[in-house]
C-alpha positions in Angstrom: -63.7 -55.8 -19.3 -63.7 -57.1 -22.9 -60.6 -58.3 -24.8 -60.6 -55.2 -26.9 -60.3 -53.1 -23.8 -57.7 -55.0 -21.8 -54.9 -52.7 -23.0 -56.8 -49.5 -22.2 -57.1 -47.8 -18.8 -60.0 -45.6 -17.9 -60.1 -44.1 -14.4 -63.5 -44.8 -12.7 -63.3 -43.3 -9.2 -65.6 -44.7 -6.5 -68.7 -42.5 -5.9 -69.6 -43.8 -2.4 -67.9 -40.9 -0.6 -69.6 -38.4 -2.9 -73.0 -40.0 -2.4 -72.5 -39.8 1.3 -71.4 -36.2 1.2 -67.9 -36.9 2.3 -64.7 -35.3 0.9 -63.7 -36.7 -2.5 -60.1 -38.0 -2.3 -60.1 -39.2 -5.9 -58.2 -37.6 -8.7 -58.3 -38.1 -12.5 -55.5 -40.1 -13.9 -54.3 -40.0 -17.6 -54.9 -42.8 -20.0 -51.8 -44.6 -21.4 -50.9 -45.4 -24.9 -53.0 -48.1 -26.5 -50.8 -50.5 -28.5 -53.7 -51.4 -30.9 -54.2 -47.8 -32.1 -51.4 -45.5 -31.0 -48.3 -47.5 -31.8 -47.0 -49.3 -34.8 -47.5 -53.0 -34.9 -45.1 -55.2 -37.0 -47.8 -57.6 -38.0 -50.4 -56.8 -40.7 -52.9 -59.1 -38.9 -52.7 -56.8 -35.9 -55.0 -54.4 -37.7 -57.7 -57.1 -38.0 -60.5 -57.5 -35.6 -58.8 -60.5 -34.1 -55.5 -59.2 -32.8 -53.0 -62.1 -32.9 -51.1 -60.6 -30.0 -54.1 -61.3 -27.8 -54.0 -65.0 -28.7 -51.6 -67.8 -28.1 -51.0 -71.6 -28.5 -51.7 -73.0 -25.0 -49.0 -75.4 -23.9 -49.4 -78.2 -21.3 -52.3 -79.2 -19.2 -53.7 -77.5 -16.1 -52.2 -78.5 -12.8 -54.2 -79.3 -9.7 -53.1 -76.2 -7.7 -52.5 -72.6 -8.4 -49.1 -71.6 -9.9 -47.2 -68.5 -8.9 -46.6 -66.1 -11.7 -44.3 -63.1 -11.7 -44.3 -60.4 -14.3 -41.0 -61.6 -15.7 -42.3 -65.2 -15.9 -45.4 -64.0 -17.7 -43.3 -62.1 -20.3 -41.1 -65.2 -20.8 -44.2 -67.4 -21.4 -45.6 -64.8 -23.8 -42.4 -64.7 -25.8 -42.7 -68.5 -26.2 -46.4 -69.0 -26.9 -47.9 -65.7 -28.1 -49.6 -66.0 -31.5 -48.4 -62.7 -32.8 -44.8 -63.6 -32.3 -45.3 -67.0 -33.8 -46.9 -65.4 -36.9 -43.9 -63.0 -37.1 -41.4 -65.9 -36.8 -43.2 -67.8 -39.6 -43.1 -64.7 -41.8 -39.3 -64.5 -41.1 -38.9 -68.1 -42.2 -40.8 -67.3 -45.5 -38.4 -64.4 -46.1 -35.4 -66.7 -45.6 -36.9 -69.2 -48.1 -37.3 -66.4 -50.7 -33.7 -65.3 -50.2 -32.4 -68.9 -50.7 -34.5 -69.3 -53.8 -33.0 -66.1 -55.2 -29.5 -67.3 -54.4 -30.1 -70.7 -56.1 -30.8 -68.8 -59.4 -27.2 -67.4 -59.3 -25.5 -70.7 -58.6 -24.6 -73.4 -61.0 -27.2 -76.1 -61.4 -25.7 -79.6 -61.6 -27.8 -82.4 -63.0 -27.2 -85.9 -64.3 -28.9 -87.5 -67.2 -28.8 -91.0 -68.6 -30.7 -92.5 -71.6 -31.0 -95.8 -73.5 -32.2 -95.1 -77.0 -33.6 -97.5 -79.6 -34.2 -96.0 -83.0 -34.9 -96.7 -86.6 -34.3 -93.8 -89.1 -36.3 -93.0 -92.3 -33.8 -92.1 -95.0 -36.4 -90.4 -97.1 -37.4 -88.3 -94.1 -33.8 -87.3 -93.6 -33.3 -86.6 -97.3 -30.6 -89.2 -97.7 -29.9 -90.1 -101.4 -27.3 -92.5 -102.6 -25.9 -92.6 -106.1 -26.9 -95.6 -108.3 -24.8 -98.7 -107.6 -24.6 -101.4 -110.3 -26.2 -104.6 -109.1 -27.8 -102.8 -106.1 -31.5 -102.9 -105.9 -31.7 -99.3 -104.5 -31.7 -97.3 -101.3 -33.8 -98.9 -98.5 -36.7 -96.9 -97.1 -35.3 -97.0 -93.6 -32.3 -98.1 -91.6 -32.0 -101.2 -89.6 -33.0 -100.8 -85.9 -30.1 -99.7 -83.7 -29.6 -98.5 -80.2 -27.1 -96.5 -78.1 -26.6 -95.3 -74.5 -25.8 -91.8 -73.4 -24.9 -90.6 -69.8 -23.9 -87.0 -69.1 -23.5 -84.5 -66.3 -24.9 -81.0 -67.2 -23.8 -77.8 -65.6 -25.7 -74.6 -66.7 -24.8 -71.4 -64.9 -25.3 -67.6 -65.4 -22.1 -65.8 -66.0 -23.6 -62.3 -65.8 -27.2 -61.6 -65.0 -27.8 -58.2 -63.4 -31.4 -58.9 -62.8 -30.7 -62.0 -60.7 -28.0 -60.3 -58.7 -30.3 -57.4 -57.8 -33.1 -59.8 -57.1 -30.9 -61.7 -54.6 -29.9 -58.4 -53.0 -33.5 -57.5 -52.7 -34.6 -60.7 -51.0 -31.5 -60.6 -48.7 -32.5 -57.1 -47.6 -36.1 -58.2 -47.1 -34.8 -61.0 -44.9 -33.1 -58.4 -42.8 -36.3 -56.5 -42.5 -38.1 -59.6 -41.3 -35.4 -60.1 -38.6 -36.1 -56.6 -37.3 -39.8 -57.2 -37.5 -39.4 -60.3 -35.3 -37.6 -58.1 -32.7 -40.3 -55.6 -32.8 -42.9 -58.3 -32.4 -41.2 -59.3 -29.2 -41.6 -55.7 -28.0 -45.3 -55.8 -28.8 -45.6 -59.1 -26.8 -43.8 -57.5 -23.8 -46.2 -54.6 -24.0 -49.3 -56.8 -24.3 -48.3 -59.1 -21.5 -47.2 -56.3 -19.2 -50.5 -54.4 -19.7 -52.6 -57.5 -19.1 -50.5 -58.5 -16.0 -50.9 -55.0 -14.5 -54.6 -55.1 -15.4 -55.0 -58.2 -13.2 -53.0 -56.5 -10.4 -55.4 -53.5 -10.6 -58.5 -55.7 -10.6 -57.2 -57.6 -7.6 -56.7 -54.4 -5.8 -60.3 -53.3 -6.7 -61.6 -56.5 -5.2 -59.9 -55.8 -2.0 -61.3 -52.2 -2.0 -64.8 -53.6 -2.7 -64.5 -56.0 0.2 -63.5 -53.1 2.5 -66.5 -51.1 1.3 -68.9 -54.0 1.8 -67.6 -54.4 5.4 -68.1 -50.7 6.0 -71.6 -50.9 4.6 -72.5 -53.9 6.7 -71.2 -52.1 9.8 -73.3 -49.1 9.0 -76.3 -51.2 8.5 -75.9 -53.0 11.8 -75.3 -49.7 13.7 -78.3 -48.0 12.2 -80.5 -51.1 12.7 -79.7 -51.0 16.4 -80.4 -47.3 16.5 -83.8 -47.7 14.8 -84.7 -50.4 17.4 -83.6 -48.0 20.1 -85.7 -45.3 18.4 -82.6 -43.1 18.2 -82.6 -42.8 14.3 -85.4 -42.8 11.8 -86.3 -45.9 9.8 -85.3 -44.1 6.6 -81.6 -44.2 7.7 -81.8 -48.0 8.1 -83.4 -48.4 4.6 -80.6 -46.3 3.1 -78.0 -48.4 4.9 -79.6 -51.6 3.5 -79.6 -50.2 0.0 -75.9 -49.2 0.4 -75.0 -52.7 1.7 -76.7 -54.4 -1.3 -75.0 -52.0 -3.7 -71.6 -52.7 -2.1 -72.2 -56.4 -2.3 -73.1 -56.2 -6.0 -70.0 -54.1 -6.6 -67.9 -56.8 -5.0 -69.5 -59.4 -7.3 -68.7 -57.3 -10.3 -65.1 -56.7 -9.2 -64.5 -60.4 -8.8 -66.1 -61.1 -12.1 -63.8 -58.5 -13.8 -60.8 -60.0 -12.0 -61.6 -63.5 -13.3 -62.0 -62.3 -16.9 -58.8 -60.3 -16.7 -57.0 -63.4 -15.5 -58.4 -65.4 -18.4 -57.3 -62.7 -20.8 -53.7 -62.8 -19.4 -53.8 -66.6 -19.7 -54.8 -66.4 -23.4 -51.9 -64.0 -24.1 -49.2 -66.0 -22.5 -50.4 -69.5 -23.5 -51.7 -70.9 -20.1 -54.7 -73.3 -20.3 -57.8 -71.4 -19.5 -58.6 -73.6 -16.6 -55.2 -73.2 -15.0 -55.4 -71.4 -11.7 -52.6 -68.9 -10.9 -51.7 -66.2 -8.5 -49.6 -63.1 -9.2 -46.5 -62.6 -7.1 -45.8 -59.0 -8.2 -48.2 -56.5 -6.6 -48.8 -52.9 -7.0 -45.6 -51.1 -6.0 -44.4 -47.6 -6.8 -40.9 -47.4 -8.5 -40.1 -43.8 -9.6 -39.5 -43.2 -13.3 -35.8 -42.7 -14.2 -34.8 -39.3 -15.2 -35.6 -39.0 -18.9 -35.8 -36.0 -21.3 -38.0 -35.9 -24.4 -35.0 -35.4 -26.7 -33.0 -38.2 -25.1 -35.9 -40.6 -25.2 -36.7 -39.8 -28.8 -33.0 -40.3 -29.8 -32.9 -43.7 -28.0 -36.2 -44.7 -29.7 -34.8 -43.9 -33.2 -31.8 -46.0 -32.5 -33.6 -48.9 -30.7 -37.0 -49.2 -32.4 -36.8 -52.4 -34.5 -39.8 -51.5 -36.5 -38.1 -48.4 -37.8 -35.0 -50.5 -38.8 -37.4 -53.0 -40.5 -39.1 -50.2 -42.4 -35.7 -48.8 -43.5 -34.7 -52.3 -44.7 -38.0 -52.7 -46.6 -37.4 -49.4 -48.3 -33.9 -50.5 -49.4 -35.4 -53.8 -50.7 -37.9 -51.8 -52.7 -35.0 -49.8 -54.2 -33.2 -53.0 -55.2 -36.5 -54.2 -56.7 -36.5 -51.2 -59.0 -32.9 -51.9 -60.0 -33.8 -55.5 -60.7 -36.7 -54.6 -63.0 -34.5 -52.1 -64.9 -31.8 -54.8 -65.2 -34.1 -56.8 -67.5 -32.9 -54.6 -70.3 -29.2 -55.6 -69.8 -27.8 -58.5 -71.9 -27.5 -61.8 -70.1 -24.4 -64.0 -70.5 -24.7 -67.7 -69.8 -22.6 -70.8 -69.9 -23.6 -74.4 -70.3 -21.4 -77.5 -70.3 -21.9 -81.2 -70.2 -19.7 -84.2 -70.0 -20.3 -87.9 -70.2 -20.0 -91.1 -72.2 -22.0 -92.6 -75.1 -21.9 -95.8 -77.1 -23.7 -98.7 -78.5 -23.4 -100.6 -75.2 -21.8 -100.2 -71.8 -18.5 -101.7 -73.0 -17.1 -99.5 -75.7 -18.3 -96.1 -74.4 -16.8 -93.0 -75.8 -16.3 -89.7 -74.0 -18.6 -87.0 -75.2 -19.0 -83.4 -74.1 -20.2 -80.0 -75.2 -19.4 -76.4 -74.1 -21.6 -73.5 -75.1 -21.7 -69.8 -74.2 -24.7 -67.7 -74.9 -25.7 -64.0 -74.9 -29.4 -63.0 -74.6 -30.5 -59.5 -75.5 -34.1 -58.4 -75.1 -35.2 -56.5 -78.2 -38.9 -56.1 -77.8 -41.0 -57.2 -74.8 -44.3 -55.5 -75.6 -43.9 -53.0 -72.7 -43.6 -55.6 -70.0 -40.3 -54.3 -68.6 -41.6 -50.7 -68.4 -44.7 -51.9 -66.6 -42.6 -53.9 -64.1 -40.5 -50.8 -63.5 -43.5 -48.6 -62.9 -45.0 -51.1 -60.5 -41.7 -51.4 -58.5 -41.4 -47.6 -58.4 -44.9 -47.3 -57.0 -44.0 -49.8 -54.2 -40.8 -47.9 -53.5 -42.7 -44.6 -53.1 -45.1 -46.3 -50.7 -42.3 -47.7 -48.7 -40.6 -44.3 -48.4 -43.8 -42.7 -47.3 -44.3 -45.4 -44.7 -40.8 -45.0 -43.4 -41.1 -41.2 -43.0 -44.5 -41.6 -41.3 -43.1 -44.2 -38.9 -40.3 -41.8 -37.8 -43.0 -39.3 -37.0 -45.2 -41.8 -35.2 -42.3 -43.0 -33.1 -41.6 -39.4 -32.0 -45.3 -39.1 -31.2 -45.4 -42.4 -29.3 -42.4 -41.4 -27.1 -43.7 -38.0 -26.3 -47.2 -39.2 -25.4 -45.9 -42.1 -23.3 -43.5 -39.8 -21.5 -46.2 -37.3 -20.8 -48.5 -40.0 -19.5 -45.8 -41.4 -17.3 -44.9 -38.1 -15.8 -48.5 -37.1 -15.2 -49.3 -40.5 -13.8 -46.4 -40.3 -11.4 -47.6 -37.0 -10.2 -51.0 -38.5 -9.8 -49.6 -41.3 -7.6 -48.0 -38.8 -5.3 -51.2 -36.8 -5.0 -53.3 -40.0 -4.4 -50.8 -41.1 -1.7 -51.1 -37.8 0.0 -54.9 -37.9 -0.2 -54.9 -41.4 1.3 -52.9 -40.1 4.2 -55.3 -37.2 4.7 -58.3 -39.6 4.5 -56.8 -41.8 7.3 -56.2 -38.7 9.5 -59.8 -37.6 8.9 -61.1 -41.1 9.9 -59.0 -40.9 13.1 -60.6 -37.6 13.9 -64.1 -38.9 13.1 -63.5 -41.8 15.5 -62.5 -39.4 18.2 -65.5 -37.2 17.6 -67.9 -40.2 17.7 -66.2 -41.5 20.9 -66.7 -38.1 22.5 -70.3 -38.0 21.5 -69.8 -34.9 19.4 -71.1 -36.5 16.2 -73.2 -39.5 15.0 -71.8 -42.6 13.5 -72.7 -41.5 10.0 -69.6 -39.3 10.0 -67.5 -42.3 10.8 -69.0 -44.3 8.0 -68.4 -41.4 5.6 -64.8 -41.2 6.7 -64.3 -44.9 6.2 -65.8 -44.7 2.7 -63.4 -41.8 2.0 -60.5 -43.9 3.1 -61.6 -46.8 0.9 -62.2 -44.4 -2.1 -58.7 -42.8 -1.6 -57.1 -46.2 -1.3 -58.7 -47.4 -4.6 -57.8 -44.1 -6.3 -54.2 -44.7 -5.2 -54.3 -48.2 -6.7 -55.8 -46.8 -10.0 -53.2 -44.0 -10.2 -50.4 -46.5 -9.5 -51.8 -48.8 -12.2 -51.9 -45.9 -14.7 -48.4 -45.0 -13.9 -47.1 -48.6 -14.2 -48.8 -49.2 -17.5 -47.6 -45.9 -18.8 -44.1 -47.1 -18.0 -44.7 -50.2 -20.0 -46.0 -48.1 -22.9 -42.9 -45.9 -22.6 -40.7 -49.1 -22.7 -42.5 -50.1 -25.9 -42.2 -46.7 -27.5 -38.5 -46.4 -26.8 -37.7 -49.9 -28.1 -35.8 -52.8 -26.5 -38.9 -53.3 -24.3 -37.6 -56.5 -22.6 -34.6 -54.7 -21.2 -36.4 -51.4 -20.4 -39.2 -53.2 -18.5 -36.6 -54.7 -16.2 -35.1 -51.3 -15.7 -38.5 -49.7 -15.0 -39.7 -52.5 -12.8 -36.6 -53.7 -10.9 -37.1 -56.8 -8.8 -40.1 -58.0 -10.8 
């Protein structure tokens, strides 16, 4: 199974029983929600071909032996090393930097300046004219060289600037949106890890089923070979048994190959080295779905989904951006003061200072302010539309996930019943064969039916479990809900 399909489930029932003419104990199971297409992802990169939530930053080196890995441990590793969550955390850090930059524009800026000046002035350039003085040759062209020192502390600060205030509020709200986005990224990681973990569990169960089918095919081949030698059965039955054994053997090879690839995919998601061997401690177990109604689940999702809170905060940030652009038309009041000392040398320094207040009024900006307002209003309209669409998508996600979970749970019960019936049919086939009423082919068919029913139970259980993970993601607070839906794991 390729990386792009690890979060999908497609029921593929075994066809051995049907080929042999036995009863078909397989049932179709529904496909759960795919997080890459049917849910909202908080990362823009998630829509790219390379989904960051399927990658990680591998930590540590592979150990000599296999490590034991539970579902909860896999989720904890994913929350530490998954690339999608790392990207989201870095985006949050960038939002904090933007907020601090906007805050600094509102605060006084204190700076110190010191200078040592050497200068010679041109009187003609300055327009200095002295009246004629008897016995004086005239006004010199320039002054004698002189120098002085000046050291000051300058404090400029805005007294009232509506644009800067709204801009700070905008970035502060954008930071809140990034915090919610990080929380939602954690839910996506929980979903991705849970789906990949359950995929490995299902693949391991399919390997066991394939081994049982191979053993059944080998037994049939051996029995029919003996019967052909005894001239009890035709040679065509032995040929069919050999083909069936080879097919079962290749099916086992394919199942083991899929299992190893699924384990590699899980390792990539949670940050394990690709050559690290591990074994899963949580197997395929049935835990009933808690009593949930569509209305109650949808209400919880609206309250809990962090991506909806992030979208709402982003919409409020866009509203503040419009206010900030409009505030460019409002006069700006500023204040600047400096204090220091100046003199010819460091000894007789004199105190110097200046205090200035200013008012800046935009009169004509060539349409720049209007263009900025129009651009901000366009972004606000887009944010509002995205927020309304997200509310609808959340309601859709919850309903689809709940429908899948309920249908899958029903499928598990039917598959378990079919498995019980297949075991009873095998017992009767053994009795009939022991009594000489039937041939061994009926026993082989019954064994294949048991294997097929067992695999269908595993597939139905996998579908049910991954549907619960999808429901946990759809309702929000996935970390907590996964623990509630999978107690003891």
